[in-house]
DRENPA-3360 file (N, C-alpha, C; in nm, 2 decimals, always signed):
BEGIN
1 = MNKLLEKY = -14.51/-6.78/+6.46/-14.49/-6.76/+6.33/-14.62/-6.79/+6.25 ~ -14.70/-6.88/+6.29/-14.82/-6.91/+6.23/-14.94/-6.80/+6.25 ~ -14.93/-6.74/+6.36/-15.04/-6.64/+6.37/-15.00/-6.52/+6.26 ~ -14.87/-6.49/+6.26/-14.82/-6.39/+6.18/-14.85/-6.42/+6.02 ~ -14.82/-6.55/+6.00/-14.86/-6.57/+5.84/-15.02/-6.57/+5.84 ~ -15.10/-6.59/+5.92/-15.23/-6.58/+5.92/-15.29/-6.44/+5.89 ~ -15.22/-6.34/+5.97/-15.24/-6.20/+5.95/-15.20/-6.16/+5.82 ~ -15.09/-6.23/+5.77/-15.04/-6.18/+5.63/-15.13/-6.22/+5.52;
9 = WEGETSLQ = -15.19/-6.35/+5.53/-15.29/-6.40/+5.44/-15.41/-6.29/+5.44 ~ -15.43/-6.26/+5.56/-15.57/-6.18/+5.58/-15.54/-6.02/+5.52 ~ -15.41/-5.99/+5.51/-15.40/-5.86/+5.48/-15.38/-5.76/+5.58 ~ -15.36/-5.82/+5.70/-15.37/-5.72/+5.83/-15.23/-5.70/+5.89 ~ -15.12/-5.73/+5.82/-15.00/-5.70/+5.89/-14.95/-5.57/+5.85 ~ -14.86/-5.53/+5.95/-14.79/-5.39/+5.91/-14.67/-5.40/+5.84 ~ -14.61/-5.31/+5.80/-14.49/-5.31/+5.73/-14.37/-5.37/+5.79 ~ -14.37/-5.35/+5.92/-14.25/-5.42/+6.01/-14.29/-5.56/+6.00;
17 = EEQDLRDY = -14.42/-5.61/+6.04/-14.44/-5.75/+6.04/-14.40/-5.82/+5.90 ~ -14.42/-5.76/+5.79/-14.40/-5.82/+5.67/-14.26/-5.83/+5.65 ~ -14.18/-5.72/+5.70/-14.02/-5.73/+5.68/-13.99/-5.84/+5.77 ~ -14.04/-5.86/+5.88/-14.00/-5.99/+5.98/-14.02/-6.10/+5.92 ~ -14.15/-6.11/+5.83/-14.18/-6.24/+5.76/-14.07/-6.26/+5.66 ~ -14.03/-6.15/+5.57/-13.91/-6.17/+5.47/-13.79/-6.21/+5.54 ~ -13.73/-6.15/+5.65/-13.63/-6.20/+5.73/-13.64/-6.33/+5.76 ~ -13.74/-6.38/+5.81/-13.77/-6.51/+5.87/-13.74/-6.62/+5.74;
25 = FKSDRVSQ = -13.80/-6.58/+5.62/-13.80/-6.69/+5.51/-13.65/-6.66/+5.44 ~ -13.58/-6.55/+5.46/-13.44/-6.54/+5.40/-13.35/-6.62/+5.51 ~ -13.39/-6.65/+5.61/-13.28/-6.71/+5.71/-13.28/-6.87/+5.70 ~ -13.19/-6.93/+5.74/-13.19/-7.07/+5.75/-13.27/-7.14/+5.87 ~ -13.32/-7.06/+5.94/-13.42/-7.12/+6.05/-13.56/-7.15/+6.03 ~ -13.60/-7.17/+5.90/-13.73/-7.19/+5.87/-13.78/-7.31/+5.91 ~ -13.89/-7.34/+5.98/-13.94/-7.46/+6.01/-13.99/-7.54/+5.89 ~ -14.00/-7.67/+5.91/-14.06/-7.77/+5.81/-14.19/-7.74/+5.75;
33 = EHLVYKGL = -14.27/-7.70/+5.84/-14.40/-7.67/+5.79/-14.42/-7.54/+5.71 ~ -14.31/-7.45/+5.71/-14.32/-7.32/+5.65/-14.24/-7.32/+5.52 ~ -14.16/-7.44/+5.49/-14.07/-7.44/+5.38/-14.17/-7.42/+5.24 ~ -14.29/-7.45/+5.25/-14.37/-7.42/+5.15/-14.38/-7.30/+5.08 ~ -14.38/-7.19/+5.18/-14.39/-7.05/+5.15/-14.26/-6.98/+5.13 ~ -14.16/-7.06/+5.15/-14.01/-7.00/+5.13/-13.99/-6.94/+4.98 ~ -14.05/-7.02/+4.87/-14.02/-6.98/+4.74/-14.11/-6.85/+4.70 ~ -14.23/-6.84/+4.78/-14.30/-6.73/+4.76/-14.23/-6.61/+4.81;
41 = FHSYEMEK = -14.19/-6.60/+4.93/-14.11/-6.48/+4.99/-13.98/-6.47/+4.92 ~ -13.94/-6.56/+4.86/-13.81/-6.55/+4.77/-13.84/-6.48/+4.65 ~ -13.95/-6.52/+4.59/-13.99/-6.44/+4.46/-14.02/-6.30/+4.50 ~ -14.08/-6.27/+4.61/-14.09/-6.12/+4.65/-13.95/-6.05/+4.66 ~ -13.85/-6.11/+4.71/-13.72/-6.05/+4.72/-13.66/-6.04/+4.57 ~ -13.68/-6.12/+4.49/-13.64/-6.11/+4.36/-13.72/-5.99/+4.28 ~ -13.84/-5.99/+4.31/-13.94/-5.88/+4.24/-13.88/-5.75/+4.29 ~ -13.84/-5.74/+4.43/-13.79/-5.63/+4.48/-13.64/-5.58/+4.41;
49 = SIDDGGFD = -13.57/-5.68/+4.39/-13.44/-5.65/+4.32/-13.46/-5.60/+4.17 ~ -13.56/-5.65/+4.11/-13.60/-5.60/+3.99/-13.62/-5.44/+3.99 ~ -13.72/-5.42/+4.09/-13.78/-5.28/+4.11/-13.66/-5.19/+4.15 ~ -13.55/-5.25/+4.21/-13.45/-5.15/+4.25/-13.33/-5.15/+4.14 ~ -13.37/-5.21/+4.03/-13.28/-5.19/+3.92/-13.16/-5.29/+3.91 ~ -13.18/-5.39/+3.97/-13.08/-5.50/+3.97/-13.11/-5.60/+3.86 ~ -13.23/-5.56/+3.79/-13.26/-5.66/+3.67/-13.32/-5.56/+3.56 ~ -13.24/-5.58/+3.45/-13.29/-5.50/+3.32/-13.33/-5.60/+3.22;
57 = AFAKVKSK = -13.47/-5.59/+3.20/-13.54/-5.67/+3.10/-13.48/-5.66/+2.96 ~ -13.44/-5.53/+2.93/-13.42/-5.49/+2.79/-13.27/-5.49/+2.78 ~ -13.20/-5.55/+2.86/-13.05/-5.56/+2.86/-13.01/-5.61/+2.72 ~ -13.06/-5.72/+2.68/-13.03/-5.79/+2.56/-13.05/-5.70/+2.43 ~ -13.17/-5.63/+2.45/-13.24/-5.56/+2.33/-13.14/-5.42/+2.33 ~ -13.09/-5.37/+2.44/-12.98/-5.25/+2.44/-12.86/-5.29/+2.37 ~ -12.80/-5.41/+2.41/-12.69/-5.44/+2.36/-12.69/-5.47/+2.22 ~ -12.80/-5.53/+2.17/-12.82/-5.57/+2.02/-12.84/-5.42/+1.96;
65 = QLHNKKFN = -12.91/-5.33/+2.01/-12.92/-5.20/+1.93/-12.77/-5.14/+1.93 ~ -12.69/-5.16/+2.04/-12.56/-5.09/+2.03/-12.48/-5.16/+1.92 ~ -12.48/-5.28/+1.92/-12.42/-5.36/+1.82/-12.47/-5.33/+1.68 ~ -12.60/-5.30/+1.65/-12.64/-5.26/+1.52/-12.61/-5.13/+1.49 ~ -12.58/-5.05/+1.59/-12.54/-4.91/+1.57/-12.38/-4.92/+1.50 ~ -12.31/-5.00/+1.57/-12.16/-5.03/+1.55/-12.15/-5.08/+1.40 ~ -12.26/-5.18/+1.37/-12.27/-5.23/+1.23/-12.31/-5.13/+1.13 ~ -12.41/-5.04/+1.17/-12.45/-4.96/+1.05/-12.34/-4.85/+1.03;
73 = RRTWTGIA = -12.28/-4.82/+1.14/-12.15/-4.71/+1.10/-12.05/-4.78/+1.02 ~ -12.03/-4.91/+1.06/-11.92/-4.97/+0.98/-11.97/-5.00/+0.83 ~ -12.09/-5.04/+0.84/-12.14/-5.05/+0.69/-12.13/-4.92/+0.61 ~ -12.19/-4.82/+0.65/-12.19/-4.69/+0.60/-12.05/-4.64/+0.56 ~ -11.96/-4.67/+0.65/-11.82/-4.64/+0.62/-11.76/-4.72/+0.50 ~ -11.79/-4.83/+0.50/-11.74/-4.92/+0.39/-11.80/-4.87/+0.27 ~ -11.95/-4.84/+0.25/-12.01/-4.80/+0.14/-11.94/-4.66/+0.08 ~ -11.92/-4.57/+0.16/-11.85/-4.44/+0.14/-11.72/-4.46/+0.09;
81 = VAASVSLM = -11.64/-4.56/+0.14/-11.52/-4.57/+0.07/-11.51/-4.64/-0.06 ~ -11.61/-4.72/-0.08/-11.64/-4.79/-0.20/-11.69/-4.69/-0.32 ~ -11.76/-4.60/-0.27/-11.83/-4.50/-0.36/-11.71/-4.41/-0.41 ~ -11.62/-4.37/-0.30/-11.51/-4.26/-0.35/-11.43/-4.34/-0.44 ~ -11.39/-4.46/-0.42/-11.28/-4.54/-0.50/-11.36/-4.55/-0.65 ~ -11.48/-4.58/-0.66/-11.55/-4.60/-0.79/-11.55/-4.46/-0.85 ~ -11.59/-4.35/-0.78/-11.57/-4.20/-0.84/-11.43/-4.19/-0.87 ~ -11.35/-4.22/-0.84/-11.19/-4.19/-0.86/-11.17/-4.27/-0.98;
89 = VAVGSGLY = -11.20/-4.38/-0.98/-11.17/-4.48/-1.11/-11.25/-4.42/-1.23 ~ -11.38/-4.38/-1.20/-11.45/-4.32/-1.32/-11.39/-4.19/-1.36 ~ -11.36/-4.12/-1.28/-11.30/-3.98/-1.33/-11.17/-4.01/-1.39 ~ -11.09/-4.08/-1.33/-10.94/-4.14/-1.40/-10.97/-4.21/-1.52 ~ -11.06/-4.28/-1.55/-11.07/-4.36/-1.67/-11.13/-4.25/-1.78 ~ -11.21/-4.16/-1.72/-11.26/-4.07/-1.84/-11.15/-3.97/-1.87 ~ -11.04/-3.94/-1.79/-10.94/-3.85/-1.83/-10.85/-3.92/-1.91 ~ -10.82/-4.05/-1.87/-10.72/-4.14/-1.95/-10.78/-4.17/-2.08;
97 = DHSNDADL = -10.91/-4.21/-2.09/-10.95/-4.24/-2.22/-10.98/-4.13/-2.33 ~ -10.97/-4.02/-2.28/-10.99/-3.90/-2.37/-10.88/-3.90/-2.48 ~ -10.93/-3.93/-2.60/-10.82/-3.93/-2.69/-10.83/-3.82/-2.80 ~ -10.74/-3.79/-2.88/-10.74/-3.69/-2.97/-10.80/-3.73/-3.11 ~ -10.82/-3.87/-3.12/-10.85/-3.93/-3.24/-11.00/-3.89/-3.28 ~ -11.03/-3.80/-3.36/-11.16/-3.75/-3.39/-11.23/-3.82/-3.51 ~ -11.19/-3.94/-3.54/-11.23/-4.03/-3.65/-11.37/-4.09/-3.58 ~ -11.48/-4.06/-3.62/-11.59/-4.12/-3.57/-11.67/-4.21/-3.65;
105 = GTYESPEE = -11.60/-4.25/-3.77/-11.65/-4.32/-3.85/-11.75/-4.25/-3.97 ~ -11.71/-4.12/-3.98/-11.78/-4.06/-4.07/-11.74/-4.06/-4.22 ~ -11.82/-4.02/-4.31/-11.77/-4.04/-4.45/-11.76/-3.91/-4.52 ~ -11.69/-3.91/-4.62/-11.68/-3.77/-4.68/-11.79/-3.74/-4.77 ~ -11.87/-3.83/-4.85/-11.98/-3.81/-4.93/-12.10/-3.89/-4.88 ~ -12.22/-3.85/-4.92/-12.35/-3.92/-4.89/-12.35/-4.07/-4.96 ~ -12.29/-4.08/-5.09/-12.28/-4.20/-5.14/-12.22/-4.30/-5.09 ~ -12.10/-4.29/-5.02/-12.01/-4.37/-4.93/-12.08/-4.41/-4.82;
113 = AYEATVAA = -12.16/-4.32/-4.76/-12.25/-4.36/-4.63/-12.35/-4.43/-4.67 ~ -12.41/-4.42/-4.79/-12.52/-4.50/-4.83/-12.47/-4.65/-4.85 ~ -12.36/-4.67/-4.91/-12.31/-4.79/-4.94/-12.27/-4.85/-4.81 ~ -12.21/-4.81/-4.73/-12.16/-4.86/-4.59/-12.31/-4.89/-4.54 ~ -12.40/-4.82/-4.51/-12.52/-4.87/-4.46/-12.58/-4.97/-4.52 ~ -12.58/-4.98/-4.66/-12.65/-5.10/-4.73/-12.57/-5.23/-4.68 ~ -12.45/-5.22/-4.69/-12.35/-5.33/-4.65/-12.39/-5.37/-4.51 ~ -12.40/-5.29/-4.42/-12.43/-5.33/-4.28/-12.58/-5.39/-4.28;
121 = LELVSSKF = -12.66/-5.36/-4.35/-12.82/-5.40/-4.33/-12.81/-5.53/-4.40 ~ -12.74/-5.56/-4.51/-12.72/-5.68/-4.57/-12.66/-5.80/-4.49 ~ -12.55/-5.76/-4.41/-12.51/-5.85/-4.31/-12.61/-5.88/-4.21 ~ -12.66/-5.79/-4.15/-12.78/-5.81/-4.05/-12.90/-5.90/-4.11 ~ -12.92/-5.88/-4.24/-13.02/-5.98/-4.30/-12.98/-6.10/-4.33 ~ -12.86/-6.12/-4.35/-12.80/-6.25/-4.37/-12.81/-6.33/-4.25 ~ -12.77/-6.26/-4.15/-12.77/-6.32/-4.01/-12.90/-6.38/-3.97 ~ -12.98/-6.27/-3.99/-13.13/-6.31/-3.96/-13.18/-6.44/-4.02;
129 = NKGKQNLQ = -13.16/-6.43/-4.15/-13.20/-6.55/-4.25/-13.13/-6.67/-4.21 ~ -13.01/-6.67/-4.17/-12.95/-6.79/-4.11/-13.00/-6.87/-4.00 ~ -13.04/-6.76/-3.92/-13.11/-6.79/-3.78/-13.25/-6.85/-3.82 ~ -13.30/-6.79/-3.93/-13.45/-6.85/-3.94/-13.44/-6.99/-4.00 ~ -13.34/-7.03/-4.08/-13.33/-7.17/-4.13/-13.31/-7.26/-4.01 ~ -13.26/-7.22/-3.92/-13.24/-7.30/-3.79/-13.37/-7.32/-3.73 ~ -13.47/-7.26/-3.76/-13.60/-7.29/-3.69/-13.69/-7.37/-3.78 ~ -13.64/-7.41/-3.89/-13.73/-7.51/-3.99/-13.76/-7.64/-3.91;
137 = PITQINKQ = -13.69/-7.69/-3.84/-13.72/-7.81/-3.77/-13.84/-7.79/-3.66 ~ -13.83/-7.69/-3.60/-13.94/-7.65/-3.50/-14.07/-7.62/-3.59 ~ -14.07/-7.58/-3.70/-14.19/-7.57/-3.76/-14.26/-7.71/-3.80 ~ -14.16/-7.78/-3.83/-14.21/-7.94/-3.86/-14.27/-8.01/-3.75 ~ -14.19/-7.98/-3.61/-14.24/-8.02/-3.50/-14.40/-7.96/-3.46 ~ -14.41/-7.83/-3.50/-14.54/-7.78/-3.46/-14.64/-7.83/-3.55 ~ -14.61/-7.87/-3.68/-14.72/-7.93/-3.76/-14.76/-8.07/-3.71 ~ -14.65/-8.13/-3.69/-14.68/-8.28/-3.65/-14.76/-8.29/-3.50;
145 = TAQVFNIN = -14.75/-8.17/-3.41/-14.81/-8.15/-3.28/-14.96/-8.13/-3.32 ~ -14.98/-8.05/-3.42/-15.11/-8.01/-3.45/-15.18/-8.12/-3.51 ~ -15.12/-8.20/-3.57/-15.19/-8.33/-3.64/-15.25/-8.41/-3.52 ~ -15.15/-8.43/-3.43/-15.18/-8.54/-3.32/-15.30/-8.48/-3.23 ~ -15.29/-8.34/-3.20/-15.39/-8.29/-3.12/-15.53/-8.25/-3.19 ~ -15.51/-8.25/-3.32/-15.61/-8.19/-3.41/-15.64/-8.05/-3.39 ~ -15.53/-7.97/-3.38/-15.53/-7.82/-3.38/-15.52/-7.77/-3.52 ~ -15.64/-7.69/-3.53/-15.64/-7.60/-3.67/-15.53/-7.49/-3.67;
153 = QD = -15.45/-7.49/-3.77/-15.36/-7.38/-3.79/-15.36/-7.34/-3.93 ~ -15.34/-7.19/-3.93/-15.37/-7.12/-4.06/-15.26/-7.14/-4.14;
% end
């Protein structure tokens, strides 16, 4: 066996001799001095099983892609159902909310419209002025800050 291993390391073995070496290292009768090489020849066997299709390096990736396809299909189905329900609700509420009341807040004369507009603008103005009064303390704080930091304000 030592001569056969020597030929193997030199690259001078035939295919039959290499097969004999593989069979020898697969068996249980490997001598103590040759146990060092058993792992090497075992790796050759594993490599061969990979080449024969016994091992698929992309198996996890393929299963994940299959899972993602199922997820995508499930997601799109859910989105389609939600969209159709939303469409039905929108159409249904549009039909239900359609009322015959034609009163859009219009006025009979331009004077009435003018008075209503003035009243609305006075209301908005009073609310703005009330909000402006709440800002008076901030103005005082800004003045005091300017004095502390010597900031020139106009």
